[in-house]
C-alpha positions as CSV (number, residue, x, y, z in Angstrom):
1,M,0.2,-0.1,0.2
2,F,1.2,3.5,-0.9
3,C,0.8,6.8,1.1
4,P,-2.2,8.8,-0.9
5,N,-0.2,12.0,-0.4
6,C,3.5,11.3,-1.7
7,G,3.3,7.4,-2.8
8,F,5.5,6.1,0.1
9,P,4.7,2.5,0.8
10,Y,3.4,1.7,4.2
11,G,2.4,-1.2,6.5
12,P,-1.2,-2.3,7.5
13,D,-0.6,-1.0,11.2
14,D,1.0,2.3,10.2
15,R,-1.3,5.4,11.0
16,F,0.9,8.0,9.3
17,C,3.2,8.4,6.4
18,G,6.8,7.7,7.2
19,R,8.1,10.2,4.6
20,C,5.5,13.1,4.7
21,G,3.5,12.4,7.8
22,A,0.2,12.6,6.3
23,A,-2.8,10.4,7.8
24,L,-3.2,7.2,6.1
25,P,-6.2,5.6,4.7
26,A,-8.1,3.4,7.0
27,R,-7.9,-0.5,6.9
28,A,-11.0,-2.2,5.7
29,E,-13.1,-3.9,8.6
30,T,-16.4,-5.9,8.7
31,P,-19.1,-3.8,7.4
32,S,-21.8,-2.6,9.5
33,T,-24.9,-0.6,8.9
34,P,-24.1,2.9,8.5
35,S,-25.9,5.7,10.3
36,T,-26.0,9.4,9.8
37,P,-26.8,11.1,12.8
38,P,-27.0,14.9,12.6
39,L,-24.1,17.1,13.0
40,E,-23.7,18.5,16.4
41,E,-23.4,22.2,17.3
42,P,-19.7,22.9,17.3
43,S,-17.7,23.5,20.8
44,S,-15.3,26.5,21.4
45,P,-11.9,25.9,20.6
46,P,-9.3,25.3,23.2
47,P,-7.6,28.7,24.3
48,R,-4.5,30.0,22.5
49,P,-1.7,31.4,24.8
50,K,-2.7,34.9,25.1
51,R,0.0,37.6,24.2
52,R,0.3,40.1,27.1
53,R,-0.5,43.5,25.9
54,L,1.2,46.4,28.0
55,R,-0.4,49.7,28.5
56,Y,1.5,52.9,28.7
57,V,0.7,56.6,29.6
58,L,3.0,59.0,27.8
59,P,3.9,62.2,29.3
60,A,2.9,65.1,26.9
61,V,6.7,65.9,26.3
62,L,7.3,62.7,24.8
63,V,4.5,62.9,22.2
64,L,6.5,64.6,19.6
65,A,9.4,62.3,20.2
66,A,7.2,59.3,19.8
67,A,5.6,60.5,16.5
68,A,9.1,61.1,15.2
69,G,10.3,57.5,16.2
70,A,7.2,56.1,14.7
71,L,8.1,57.7,11.4
72,A,11.7,56.3,11.7
73,F,10.1,52.8,12.5
74,F,7.8,52.8,9.4
75,L,10.6,54.0,7.2
76,T,13.1,51.4,8.4
77,R,11.1,48.4,9.4
78,P,12.0,45.1,8.0
79,A,10.4,43.8,4.9
80,P,7.9,41.1,5.8
81,L,9.0,37.5,5.8
82,D,8.3,35.1,3.0
83,R,6.1,32.5,4.6
84,S,5.1,31.0,1.4
85,Y,5.9,27.4,0.4
86,T,7.1,26.1,-2.9
87,L,4.9,23.0,-4.1
88,C,6.3,20.0,-6.0
89,S,6.4,20.3,-9.8
90,D,3.8,18.9,-11.9
91,S,6.6,17.2,-14.0
92,V,7.8,15.0,-11.4
93,P,8.9,11.8,-13.0
94,V,7.5,8.6,-12.1
95,F,8.9,5.1,-12.6
96,L,6.4,2.2,-13.5
97,A,7.4,-1.3,-13.1
98,Q,6.0,-4.0,-15.7
99,E,4.7,-7.2,-14.7
100,G,7.5,-9.8,-14.2
101,A,10.0,-6.7,-13.8
102,A,10.8,-7.1,-17.6
103,A,11.2,-3.4,-17.9
104,L,11.2,-0.1,-15.8
105,E,9.2,2.7,-17.6
106,L,9.9,6.3,-16.9
107,W,6.7,8.5,-17.1
108,Q,6.0,12.2,-17.0
109,G,2.3,12.9,-16.8
110,T,0.5,10.6,-19.3
111,E,3.4,10.3,-21.5
112,K,6.3,7.4,-21.4
113,V,9.6,9.2,-21.9
114,A,12.1,6.2,-21.6
115,S,12.3,2.5,-20.7
116,F,14.8,0.6,-19.1
117,S,15.8,-3.2,-19.0
118,A,15.4,-5.2,-15.8
119,E,19.1,-5.1,-15.6
120,E,18.8,-1.4,-15.0
121,D,16.3,-1.2,-12.1
122,D,18.7,-0.7,-9.4
123,F,20.2,2.8,-10.0
124,L,23.6,3.5,-8.8
125,A,22.6,7.1,-7.7
126,V,19.6,9.2,-7.6
127,S,19.6,13.1,-6.9
128,P,16.3,15.2,-7.4
129,S,15.8,18.9,-7.1
130,L,13.8,20.3,-4.1
131,D,10.6,20.6,-6.2
132,H,11.3,17.2,-7.5
133,G,10.6,18.4,-11.2
134,T,14.3,17.8,-12.2
135,Q,16.2,14.6,-11.4
136,L,19.6,13.2,-12.1
137,F,19.9,9.3,-11.8
138,V,22.7,6.8,-13.0
139,T,21.7,3.5,-14.3
140,E,23.4,0.2,-13.4
141,Q,25.2,0.4,-16.7
142,G,26.9,3.7,-15.7
143,T,24.3,6.1,-17.8
144,L,23.7,9.4,-16.4
145,C,20.1,10.6,-17.3
146,R,18.3,13.8,-16.5
147,T,14.6,14.2,-16.7
148,S,13.1,17.7,-16.3
149,P,10.1,19.7,-17.5
150,Q,12.1,20.4,-20.7
151,G,12.4,16.6,-21.3
152,Y,14.4,13.7,-20.8
153,A,18.2,13.7,-21.9
154,V,21.3,11.4,-21.4
155,L,24.0,13.6,-20.2
156,A,27.0,11.2,-20.0
157,E,28.2,7.5,-20.0
158,G,30.8,6.0,-17.5
159,A,29.0,8.0,-14.5
160,D,29.3,6.3,-11.0
161,S,27.5,8.9,-8.6
162,C,25.7,12.3,-9.1
163,A,24.6,15.5,-7.5
164,L,21.7,18.1,-8.4
165,S,21.6,21.7,-7.0
166,G,18.2,22.1,-5.2
167,D,16.9,24.7,-7.9
168,G,18.0,22.0,-10.5
169,S,20.1,24.4,-12.3
170,T,23.5,22.5,-11.8
171,A,24.6,19.1,-12.2
172,A,27.8,17.3,-11.0
173,W,29.0,13.7,-11.6
174,V,31.8,11.5,-10.8
175,T,32.9,9.0,-13.4
176,T,34.5,5.5,-12.8
177,E,37.7,7.0,-13.7
178,S,37.4,9.5,-10.5
179,Q,36.9,12.5,-12.9
180,L,34.6,15.3,-11.3
181,W,32.4,17.0,-14.2
182,L,30.1,19.9,-13.9
183,Q,27.2,21.3,-16.1
184,R,25.3,24.4,-15.5
185,G,22.0,24.4,-17.3
186,E,22.5,23.5,-20.9
187,E,26.2,24.8,-21.0
188,T,28.9,22.4,-22.1
189,P,30.2,20.1,-19.2
190,V,33.7,21.0,-17.6
191,L,35.8,18.9,-16.0
192,V,36.6,20.4,-12.3
193,D,39.1,17.8,-10.7
194,E,40.5,14.3,-11.0
195,G,41.0,11.7,-8.2
196,V,37.7,12.5,-6.6
197,L,35.9,10.0,-4.4
198,S,32.6,8.8,-5.8
199,G,29.4,9.8,-3.7
200,S,31.2,12.5,-1.9
201,V,30.2,15.6,-4.1
202,A,27.6,18.1,-2.7
203,I,26.0,21.2,-4.4
204,S,24.1,24.1,-2.7
205,Y,20.6,25.0,-3.4
206,S,21.4,27.7,-6.4
207,G,24.5,25.9,-7.4
208,R,26.9,28.7,-6.2
209,A,29.1,26.2,-4.0
210,L,30.4,22.8,-4.8
211,M,32.3,20.4,-2.4
212,W,33.9,17.2,-2.9
213,K,36.3,14.9,-1.4
214,S,39.5,13.4,-3.2
215,V,40.7,9.8,-2.8
216,A,43.4,11.1,-0.6
217,D,41.0,12.0,1.8
218,S,41.4,15.7,1.4
219,C,38.1,17.9,1.2
220,Y,37.8,20.9,-1.1
221,C,35.2,23.6,-1.6
222,L,34.8,25.6,-4.6
223,S,32.9,28.7,-5.3
224,L,31.1,28.5,-8.6
225,D,31.0,32.1,-8.7
226,G,34.8,32.5,-9.7
227,G,36.4,31.6,-6.3
228,T,39.6,29.6,-5.8
229,P,39.2,25.9,-4.5
230,Q,39.7,26.0,-0.7
231,V,41.0,23.2,1.5
232,L,38.6,22.5,4.2
233,E,40.6,22.2,7.4
234,L,38.0,20.0,9.5
235,N,38.1,18.9,12.9
236,P,39.8,15.3,13.0
237,G,37.6,12.4,14.5
238,G,35.7,11.3,11.7
239,S,33.5,14.0,10.3
240,S,30.5,13.6,8.7
241,P,29.2,15.9,6.1
242,I,25.6,17.2,6.0
243,L,24.8,20.2,4.0
244,L,26.7,22.9,1.8
245,S,24.9,26.3,1.8
246,D,24.8,29.0,-1.1
247,S,27.4,31.1,0.8
248,G,29.9,28.3,1.1
249,T,29.1,27.4,4.8
250,F,29.7,23.6,5.2
251,Y,28.0,22.0,8.1
252,Y,29.2,18.6,9.5
253,T,29.4,16.7,12.8
254,V,32.1,14.9,14.6
255,I,31.7,12.4,17.4
256,G,33.6,13.4,20.5
257,S,32.3,13.5,24.3
258,G,28.9,14.1,22.7
259,L,27.8,14.6,18.9
260,H,29.4,18.0,17.9
261,L,28.0,20.1,15.2
262,Y,30.3,22.6,13.2
263,A,29.9,25.2,10.6
264,W,32.8,25.7,8.3
265,R,33.4,29.0,6.0
266,D,36.4,30.7,4.7
267,G,38.8,28.4,6.3
268,T,37.4,28.3,9.8
269,S,35.3,25.8,11.8
270,T,32.7,27.2,14.3
271,L,31.5,24.9,16.9
272,L,27.7,25.4,17.2
273,T,27.2,22.6,20.0
274,E,28.7,19.6,21.5
275,H,25.5,18.0,22.5
276,L,23.5,17.5,19.3
277,S,20.7,15.3,19.7
278,V,20.5,12.1,18.0
279,F,16.6,12.4,17.4
280,D,15.7,11.8,13.7
281,D,15.5,15.2,11.9
282,A,17.3,16.9,14.8
283,L,18.5,19.2,11.9
284,L,16.1,21.1,9.7
285,F,17.3,23.5,7.2
286,N,15.6,26.1,4.9
287,R,16.3,25.7,1.2
288,D,19.5,27.7,0.8
289,G,21.1,26.4,3.9
290,R,21.4,29.8,5.7
291,E,19.0,29.0,8.6
292,L,19.2,26.1,10.7
293,L,17.1,24.5,13.8
294,Y,18.6,22.1,15.6
295,I,18.1,20.2,18.9
296,T,20.4,19.6,21.8
297,E,20.3,17.2,24.9
298,D,22.6,18.8,27.7
299,D,22.6,16.2,30.2
300,G,20.7,13.3,28.4
301,S,17.2,14.5,29.4
302,T,17.0,18.3,28.9
303,V,16.2,19.3,25.5
304,S,16.6,22.7,24.0
305,T,15.7,24.0,20.4
306,W,18.1,26.5,18.8
307,F,17.7,28.6,15.7
308,Y,20.7,29.8,13.7
309,R,21.4,31.9,10.9
310,E,24.5,32.4,9.2
311,G,26.4,35.4,10.7
312,E,24.3,35.4,13.9
313,E,24.8,33.7,17.1
314,P,22.5,30.5,17.9
315,R,19.3,31.5,19.8
316,R,17.6,29.1,22.0
317,V,13.7,29.2,21.1
318,G,12.2,26.7,23.1
319,S,12.2,23.0,24.4
320,F,10.4,21.1,21.9
321,V,11.7,18.4,19.4
322,P,10.1,18.9,15.9
323,D,9.0,15.9,13.9
324,T,8.4,17.8,10.8
325,L,7.6,21.4,9.4
326,C,4.0,21.6,8.8
327,T,3.7,21.9,5.0
328,P,0.7,22.0,2.5
329,S,-0.1,19.1,0.3
330,F,2.3,18.5,-2.6
331,C,5.0,20.1,-0.7
332,F,7.7,17.7,0.1
333,S,11.1,17.9,2.0
334,Q,14.3,16.2,1.1
335,S,16.0,14.0,3.7
336,I,19.8,14.1,4.1
337,Y,21.3,10.9,5.4
338,A,24.8,11.5,7.4
339,D,26.7,9.0,9.2
340,H,25.2,10.0,12.7
341,L,21.8,11.5,11.7
342,T,19.1,12.1,9.3
343,A,18.4,15.8,8.5
344,S,15.6,17.6,6.5
345,Q,15.8,20.3,4.1
346,Y,12.6,22.3,3.2
347,N,11.7,24.3,0.2
348,V,11.2,27.5,2.0
349,S,12.9,30.6,2.3
350,T,12.8,31.0,6.0
351,L,12.2,28.7,9.1
352,L,10.6,31.7,10.9
353,E,7.0,32.2,11.1
354,K,6.2,28.5,10.7
355,A,4.5,25.8,12.4
356,F,6.2,22.6,13.6
357,L,4.6,19.1,14.5
358,A,6.4,18.2,17.5
359,G,4.8,14.7,18.7
360,E,1.0,15.5,19.5
361,T,1.7,19.4,19.9
362,V,2.1,22.1,17.0
363,W,4.6,24.9,18.1
364,L,4.6,28.3,16.2
365,L,8.0,30.0,15.7
366,G,7.6,33.6,15.4
367,R,9.4,36.1,13.4
368,E,12.0,36.8,16.4
369,G,12.5,33.3,17.0
370,E,9.9,33.2,20.1
371,A,8.3,29.7,20.2
372,S,4.7,28.9,21.8
373,P,2.3,25.9,21.7
374,L,-0.7,26.2,19.3
375,F,-2.8,25.3,22.2
376,S,-2.0,26.0,25.9
377,D,-4.2,23.0,27.2
378,G,-2.1,20.1,25.9
379,S,-4.8,19.2,23.4
380,A,-3.3,16.3,21.3
381,I,-3.0,17.2,17.6
382,T,-3.0,14.1,15.2
383,N,-2.9,16.0,11.8
384,A,-2.0,19.4,10.8
385,A,-1.8,21.4,7.3
386,V,-0.7,24.8,6.5
387,S,-1.7,26.9,3.5
388,T,0.9,27.6,0.8
389,D,0.8,31.3,1.8
390,G,1.9,30.2,5.4
391,N,-1.0,32.2,6.8
392,S,-3.5,29.5,7.7
393,L,-3.5,26.2,9.6
394,V,-6.1,23.5,9.8
395,V,-5.4,20.8,12.7
396,L,-7.2,17.7,13.8
397,V,-7.4,17.6,17.7
398,D,-7.9,14.0,19.4
399,K,-9.7,14.0,22.5
400,M,-7.4,10.8,23.2
401,D,-10.6,8.8,24.6
402,G,-10.3,6.0,22.2
403,S,-12.9,7.0,19.9
404,A,-13.4,9.8,17.4
405,Q,-16.3,11.4,19.5
406,N,-15.4,15.0,20.3
407,N,-12.4,15.2,17.9
408,T,-12.6,18.4,16.5
409,L,-11.2,20.0,13.3
410,Y,-10.0,23.7,13.5
411,R,-8.9,26.1,11.2
412,F,-6.5,29.1,12.2
413,D,-6.3,32.2,9.8
414,D,-3.9,35.3,10.0
415,L,-1.9,32.9,12.1
416,W,0.9,35.4,12.6
417,G,-1.4,38.3,13.3
418,S,-4.6,37.8,15.4
419,S,-4.6,34.2,14.8
420,E,-8.3,34.0,14.6
421,S,-9.7,30.5,15.0
422,Q,-13.0,28.5,14.2
423,V,-14.4,25.1,14.6
424,L,-15.0,23.2,11.2
425,A,-16.3,19.9,12.4
426,E,-17.0,17.7,15.4
427,N,-16.7,13.8,15.8
428,V,-14.1,13.9,12.9
429,A,-12.4,10.6,12.5
430,S,-9.9,11.8,9.9
431,L,-8.7,14.5,7.9
432,D,-8.6,12.6,4.4
433,A,-6.9,15.5,2.4
434,T,-6.5,19.2,1.8
435,A,-5.8,21.4,-1.3
436,P,-2.4,23.3,-0.9
437,D,-4.0,26.6,-0.3
438,L,-6.7,25.1,2.1
439,S,-9.5,26.2,0.1
440,V,-10.8,22.7,0.0
441,L,-10.9,20.1,2.7
442,C,-12.0,16.5,2.8
443,Y,-12.7,14.8,6.2
444,A,-14.7,12.1,7.5
445,V,-17.2,12.0,10.5
446,S,-17.5,9.2,12.9
447,H,-20.7,7.5,13.7
448,G,-19.3,4.3,15.3
449,N,-16.5,2.2,15.9
450,S,-16.0,0.8,12.5
451,F,-14.5,2.4,9.3
452,Y,-17.7,1.7,7.6
453,D,-19.7,3.9,10.1
454,R,-18.2,7.0,8.5
455,T,-19.5,9.9,6.1
456,H,-16.9,11.7,4.0
457,Y,-17.7,15.4,3.5
458,Q,-16.2,18.2,1.3
459,L,-15.7,21.7,3.0
460,R,-15.1,24.4,0.3
461,Q,-13.7,27.8,1.6
462,G,-17.0,30.2,2.0
463,S,-19.5,27.0,1.8
464,T,-21.0,24.7,4.3
465,P,-20.0,20.9,4.4
466,E,-21.4,18.8,1.6
467,L,-21.8,15.1,1.8
468,L,-19.3,13.4,-0.7
469,T,-19.4,9.7,0.0
470,E,-20.3,7.1,3.0
471,G,-18.4,3.9,4.1
472,N,-14.7,3.0,4.0
473,E,-14.1,4.8,0.8
474,F,-11.1,6.5,-0.7
475,V,-10.9,10.3,-0.9
476,S,-8.0,12.7,-2.3
477,I,-7.6,15.9,-3.7
478,F,-5.8,17.4,-7.0
479,S,-3.7,20.5,-6.2
480,G,-6.2,22.6,-7.9
481,G,-8.8,21.7,-5.7
482,E,-10.5,18.9,-7.6
483,I,-11.6,15.9,-5.4
484,L,-11.3,12.0,-6.6
485,Y,-13.4,9.7,-4.4
486,S,-14.9,6.3,-4.5
487,T,-18.4,4.9,-3.7
488,E,-19.9,1.4,-3.5
489,N,-17.1,-0.3,-1.6
490,R,-14.5,1.4,-3.9
491,T,-15.7,-0.3,-7.3
492,R,-16.8,3.2,-8.7
493,F,-14.7,6.4,-8.9
494,F,-15.8,10.1,-9.4
495,L,-14.2,13.5,-9.9
496,T,-15.8,16.7,-8.6
497,D,-14.7,20.3,-8.6
498,G,-17.5,21.1,-6.2
499,V,-20.0,22.1,-9.0
500,S,-20.1,19.3,-11.3
501,V,-19.4,15.3,-10.7
502,V,-17.7,13.3,-13.5
503,P,-17.7,9.5,-13.3
504,L,-14.3,8.3,-14.1
505,D,-13.8,5.6,-16.7
506,I,-12.8,2.9,-14.4
507,S,-14.4,-0.6,-14.5
508,V,-14.3,-2.4,-11.3
509,P,-16.4,-5.6,-11.1
510,E,-19.2,-5.6,-8.3
511,D,-18.1,-7.4,-5.1
512,S,-14.5,-7.1,-5.6
513,A,-12.1,-6.6,-2.7
514,V,-10.0,-3.9,-4.0
515,S,-7.2,-2.1,-2.3
516,P,-6.3,1.3,-4.4
517,G,-3.0,2.8,-4.2
518,L,-2.7,6.4,-5.2
519,L,0.5,8.7,-6.3
520,S,-0.6,12.2,-6.4
521,I,1.5,14.6,-8.3
522,G,0.0,18.2,-8.9
523,Q,-2.5,17.9,-11.5
524,Q,-1.6,14.1,-12.1
525,F,-2.7,10.8,-10.1
526,Y,-1.4,7.4,-10.6
527,L,-3.9,5.0,-9.4
528,S,-3.3,1.5,-8.7
529,L,-6.0,-1.1,-7.8
530,Y,-5.2,-4.1,-6.4
531,Y,-7.5,-7.1,-6.5
532,E,-7.2,-9.0,-3.3
533,D,-8.9,-12.2,-4.5
534,T,-6.6,-12.7,-7.6
535,G,-3.5,-10.5,-6.8
536,L,-3.9,-8.6,-10.0
537,I,-3.4,-5.0,-10.3
538,D,-4.9,-2.5,-12.7
539,S,-3.1,0.9,-13.3
540,Y,-4.5,4.2,-14.5
541,A,-3.0,7.7,-15.1
542,V,-5.9,10.2,-14.0
543,S,-5.7,13.9,-14.8
544,S,-7.7,16.6,-13.1
545,D,-9.9,17.1,-16.0
546,G,-11.3,13.7,-15.8
547,S,-9.4,11.9,-18.4
548,V,-8.3,8.3,-17.5
549,T,-5.4,6.6,-19.3
550,P,-4.9,2.9,-18.8
551,I,-1.4,1.7,-18.0
552,E,-0.8,-1.5,-19.3
553,D,1.3,-4.5,-17.5
554,V,2.3,-2.4,-14.8
555,I,2.6,-3.9,-11.2
556,F,3.4,-0.6,-9.1
557,S,4.7,2.7,-9.3
558,F,7.1,4.7,-7.6
559,V,9.1,7.9,-7.5
560,S,12.9,7.3,-6.8
561,W,13.5,9.9,-4.3
């Protein structure tokens, strides 16, 4: 089974996706007679921590000075932060494996752009851009390929590893002869160095900085803006590289008395902490690597959260362990696997004025680095989604009483201002799907303990909830807000834009036990229907306009990042 939000595989007992954190579809249970009680009047949301407001009485002599100061403030106040998120490209490549693994097909949308033999289905290296629209991969035979919105191309033969900048503009690869090559855009590739260790190359987000390691175990950093290569004088003790920023700052860890985190730049290594936590995702970066959120454990029990921006001192912002940054649907992070931990890089310009999911709590990190929980009463949050402009947030609060009764769906708008909240629905069993801008939500209301005792609703901004389907059905949303859903025990499929309903040309025999798998990419779905009684799989490419393209002889689909 595959996550309906990002396509990552999951097991029958998983509740949330291991990659993107989205709530997973419920498992089928023995059906019971569904009932549809009227929706209850929503209760008030739990209280938010109130901002203390101080009142001042100014002497008259200070009024003119205050007016002059206000003018200076408005003339010099910093520009607003860009809270927006960059969504994944609609051109994300998808690999479809044929039955019997005879071949591996590369698709973009409804077009097959390349095919590989069974011997090439285990790639030597894969490197995607942060929006996943451009991707480099090296086949088992050493062919370096690139797929992007501009099309598919073979860049080189004899490659052994590859690296791609986060914006997809710059590619680098190491050959089997240990040569390092670099290509910016469509320019002619240039030879950078020889004697380079395969798999050691890193490129910053905008392709402005390049780092590699020689077979002689010396590290180098090259400024792609015309600088001279510099030898990285790293602290001894088995350093593990993490990330290279656009400014040439290189982050790495070293095991000493604890796990040490360093930032190297211009020949100098700066120690950020000697007590870096080994929690998964203990390091969270913004897209260009100039901002970092990291976790420390001073004595094995005291946890501190720190915000660091290049050129500034680290600031302690709280005591919480973020599992992930709350992002809109169709916006994924990139995992960075180091020797000592796993880090995450998000496609956002800043980590400030962002919401972080930490266990069953959402923490808000403000403009000045101040952090506070979304709810002050300890309410357990099981799902959260933010809008693409970063200004609205939807959360599902679980009362933790073993049922969906009294579980509440809230919406917060003007998140970084007055933070106005409203109750959207009560007795919510699951938040099925959200549009990236939160203009459309799909959720299920529970009427009992069975997954069949559910009613699925669509809620479009400015409207009231509308019945979508009932039972243990399948619901997902395109990036444009169109909804794909099933009826009659997942044997019929429909598409709606909130005005009209279009039946999809997908035929499933009645009384079939079907487990759907959905890989959603922008305005494109890859839908796989697994027939539990026969073991057969039907696959389709579904577009947001309702067109359906059957894909023959395919047994599963995946994205190689």
